[in-house]
N, C-alpha and C positions, 0 to 999 in steps of 0.2 A: 326602860331597858336600852342600853347602848348597843352600838353595832357589833362589838366584840361578843356580847352576850347572845345576840341573835345568831351569830356564827357558831358559838359554842353549842347552842340548842340543836342546830342543824347537824353539827359534827356528831353529837351524841346519838341523834337519830340514825345517821349513816353508820356509826359504829355498831349499833344494834342490828342493822341489816347486813353487816359485813361478815357473814358466815354462810356458806352454801346451804346448810340445813335450814337456817332461819329464812333465807331467801326462798327456799322451796316451800316452807310452811306458809309464809306470807303470800306467795304466788297462789298456792292452793286455797287459802282462806279468803282471797279477794272476792271470789264469786260464790263460795260455798261455806256454810257453817260446818264445823267438824269437831268431833270430840277427840280426846287423846288416844283412845283405843284405835280408832280408824286411822289417825295420823301415824301411829306406831306401826300398824300393819302396812300402810302404804309406803312408809319410809324404811321399813325393815330395821328399826332401831329399838333399843330398850325403852320402856315407858319412862324410866327416870331421865334418860337423855332428852326425850321429847319434852317432858315437863320442864326440864332445866331451860331449854330454848324458849318455851312458851313463857316462862317466868321473866326472862329478859325482855321479850317483846311486850309483855303486859306492863312491866315496870316502866317502859319507855312510852307507854300510851299508844302503841301501834295496834294492839289487839285488845279485845274485851271478851270476857267469858260470860255466858248466860246459862244459868242452871236450868236443866231440863230433866226433871226426875232426879235420878242419882248421878247423872252425868253433867259435865259442863261443856257446852258447845261454844267454840271460839269463832270470831270473825274479825276482819280488819276494820277498824273504825277511823283510822287516821287518813284523811283525804290526800295529804301530801305524799304519804307512802304509796297510796294507790296510784297517784300520778307518776311517782318515781318508778314503780314497778312496770307501768306501761312503757315508759321510756326504755328501761333496762331490757325488757322482753322484746321490744321492737329493734333495739340495737342488735340483739342476738339473732333475730330473724333476718335483719339486714346483712349481717356478716355471713350468715349461711347462704343467702342468695348470691352474694358476691363470690363465695367459694365455689358454688355450682357453675358459675360462668367461666371459671378458669379452665 
């Protein structure tokens, strides 16, 4: 694999995360397994919309589903994404603390 291919893989990962709903889903799934019904209720979105976003995340290897009875529980399995989310969430917290000081 050459350098350009490595960057292409990272770019594809970032593209998959580059939507507020997917960021919210990933952030919620980092520490908690969850099924579509619970995500739908939490996000207040139609089931089809949540499933569409889950499909994108799953196809990029960011999340994995585990069947539990009749439901599928999802969790984040990509360690790089977990690290990226920590950075993103800390940047947000850092910016909020700066705003409070003004």
